[in-house]
N, C-alpha and C positions, 0 to 999 in steps of 0.2 A: 520056124515060127515067123509070122509076118507082123511087122510093126506098123500100126495104124498111124497115118499122118496126124499131126497135131494142128488143129485149126484155131488160129488166134483171132478173136473178134476185133472189129475195127473200133477205133477210139470214138467214144460218144461225144467228146468235147468238140470235135470238128463239126458235128451237126447242130450245136447250140448257136442260135443267131447272135449276132453282135449286139451289145447294149446300145440303146438310143439315148444320147445325151441331150439335155436341154440347156439353153442359155439362161443364166441367172443375172438379173440386173445388178449393178454395183451397189455396195452398201450406202446407206444414207449419210454416214459420217463423213464420207469423202466429199460430199457436196456442201457440207456446212461451212460457213466462213470461219476463219481462225479468230480466236479471241484476242482482244487488244489488252495488254497488261502495261499499266503505267507504273514503272518502278522509279522512285526518286533517286537522285544522284547520291551515292553513299560516300561522298567526300567528307572527311573529318579534318577540321582545322586544329592542328596541334600547336601548343604554345612554343615559341622559340626561346630556348635557354642559351644564354650567352656564357659558355664555359671557356676558361682560359686554355690556351694551347700548352703543349709540353714545354716549349721554350719559356713562355710567360710564367708557368708554374715553377719551373726550376729556377728561374731568375728571382722569383719571390722568396723561395725557400733558401736558396744559396745566394747570399748577397755577393756582389763582385768584390774582388780584392782591392783594397785601397792602396794607393801608392804611398810608399814610405815618405813621410815628410821629414824635413830637416829638424834635427834635435833643437829643442827650445830650452830656454832657461826654466828651471823648476819654479813654479808659482804655487800659491796657496789656493788658487781657484780650482773648483771641481771640474772634472772633465765633462765635456758636453754629453748629454744623454742622447743616445741614438734612438730614433723612432723604431718601434717594433715592425717587423714585416707584416704586410697585409695581404688578404686574399679577397678578391671581389666575388661575392656569392650572389646568385640571382635572388631577387626579391629582397634579401636582407641588405645587400650592399657590401662595402668594405669591412672586413673583420680582422682584428689584430691577431697574429699567431703567437702562441706562448713561446718562450725561449726553449731551445733544444736541450740545454744542459739539465735543467730540472726534470724534463720529460725522461731523459735517459736514466737519470738517477732514480726516479720513481719506478720506472720499468724494471731496472735491475733489483731494486729493493723488493718489489712485488714478486719477482721470480725467485729470489732467495727465500723469501718468506714462505712461498708456496712449496718449495722443495723441502724446507725444514719441517713444515706442517705435515707434508706427506710422509716424510721419514719418521716423524714422531708417531703418526697414526699407525704406520706399519709396525713399528717397534712395540707400541702398546697392544696392538692386535696379537702379535706373536707372544708377548708376555702373558696376555690374558688366556690365550689358547693353551700354552704349554705349562703355565705355572698356576695362575689364579683359578681357572675352571676346575682342574683336578683337585686343588686344595679345597675349594668350596664344596665340591661334590663329596669329598672325603669327610669334611666336617659336617655336611648336611645329612649324611647317612645315619639313619636311626638304627641302633642295634636292637634287633628283634629279640628281646628277652622274654622267654616264656615264664609267665608268672603262674605259679601253681597255686590254685585256689582250692582249699580243702572244703568240700561240700559238707554241710551238716548231715548227720545220719539220723533218720527217723526210724526208730525201732518200735515195732508193734509186738509187745511181749505178752505171752499168754499167762494170765493169772488164775486160771482154773475156772473162773466164773465168766469173765469177759476178757477185755484186752486193755492193757496199760500202754500209753503212747509216751515214749521218751525221745528226747532230742539230745544227741551227742555232738558237741562241737569243740573247737579249741578253747572256748571260754569255759567249758565244763558240761556237766550233765543237767538237763532240765526236764522236769516232769510236766508234760502237757495236760493230759486228761485221761479219763477212763471212758471207754466206749464199749457198747454191747454188740452192735452190728459193725464189724470191722470193714466188711466189703462196702457197705453203704457209706461209711465215713471216708474211705479212700476215694470212692467215686465222687463224693461231694468236694473233696479237696482238689481233685483233678479238674472238675467243672469250674471251681472258683478261680483257680490259677492253671492255665494250660501248660506252664513250665514247672509244675509241681514235681513231676518225675525227673525233670532235668536238673533242677536246682537242688534237689535233695537226693541223698543215697537212702533208698527205702529197703528195710530189712523186716521180714515178717517171719515169726516163728513157724516152723514147719507144722507144729501141732495145731495151728489155727486154720489150716487148709480145710479141715472138716466143716468149719463154719461158713465156708464160701460156697456159692453155687457152682455148678459145672462150668458155666460161662465165666464166673469170677476166677475159678481155679485156672482156667485156660488163659484168661486175660492177665492175671498177676502171677503167673507161674514162675517167672524169673526172679521174683522177690522172696520166694519161700526158701528159707535157709535153716538147716538143722542147728540145734543149740550149740554143739561143739564148734561148728564152723563160724557161728556168730561171734564167739569169743576170740577166735583167731583174726577175723576181719576187723573187729573193733581195736584189737591190740596193734594190728598193722596200720590201721587208718590213722590213729592218733599217737604213733610212736615218734619220739623226737631223737 
């Protein structure tokens, strides 16, 4: 089998003419004159403060030792008062320095007072944290005692014709009234006081269920109790 030669075409870039460049004039900003800025002299004149040198300061604080004079005969005259050392301060002038002894005593007293106050505050804080706070919390706790409140019992008793309403409480038995429409009477009491069913223990004779509508029987179903069970509940409710 004969292999055909591969012909590679010539590069087209060699046949593209070279680009023609044009001369561009220089920018206008280079021909503009430079601005003249007149900046004032920023020299600040500071005041000259005449401070004493270290030698002068130490010489004022620590007076030179006086030469021991020859012992003289004791007299009743007071010793001469030495002038206090002075410091020359700017603007104020010479100022007398206080004696060193009282300053040292005052500083030591202040330091001791601060240490004692700090120790006392730490001691009181520890005493409060470990003893006083638990004692106050223990004394401040209120014992949650459940107070049993016996609710009055409202008994709707069947009298054959209508219904007699009785109230049983710790104080005794109280006859309230006689009603004909028991269901309407109970509904009126509930509308008057929304807590009527919560504040009172309601008991309805089972025989009165026939005088209730179907909706009323369903609504007050939990209050219907047979006669034998009523006697047990009342004896257990008010037993001492």
